[in-house]
C-alpha angles and dihedrals in degrees: 000000000000093000097048092118090057099058135019122222090247093062121092113263088233091058114128107219124203117236136162119263094244092054094080135047117252089246089071093050098103131128092250092056108027138030126179114256108245092216098058136029097222104043129084133192120230125215097221093196092056091045091053089052091053089060098034093107097029122149104244134201105245090214094049119025089190088065106078145140140202120211116203132172116250106238095204134062115275123204124184123201136185103204104320095329116108106224102170135019121180148152093195102067124143125219116214118201112190135182120191126125085354138349105290125214110261115263125215116216120197127198113259091234089062093057107105099196135061111257124198126221121246123212093240133108137176133181130233116189092218100037107028133226116351122210119201131227137202139207104214104323096331121099102233107168151329144246140202101228093178108018122185113272095262090056100039091123086076092061110114093020131111131208124201133215107256092221091054100048142033116233122206118193118192137020 
């Protein structure tokens, strides 16, 4: 399990374990999972039972069960900008939380039909064992994001969605 180093099997499943703030992605920073340790400013305590429930129905890499992801709908409106230009606006985004070699930052995927600008295709492809082959897109001459046009069956919900590089766009979640 990806959190094996945080809790041994002998510890109670309700045990709150102390970790450093940078050890977990912001998506896991919720009251149900984490609370700030009163003794330090930078440490949190993790509710391991709640964390296990987050990954209970995770999509797992058959070759590496420690590589997994959870896909959840985003309940709020998501807008994506490059500079001051709105390039996507949706109420149907997906949030992908993935753990592999480390805990990756969450990624927001927006439906293609909610992208408001024309994106070009780039001659580049990479492979993820739990998502499939990624194709990359550009805005003008700048690579701006990627998509899984034909994801593997366990990740088919990502078909028809685009994700954007966080250093190339500004994402606004909520009103």
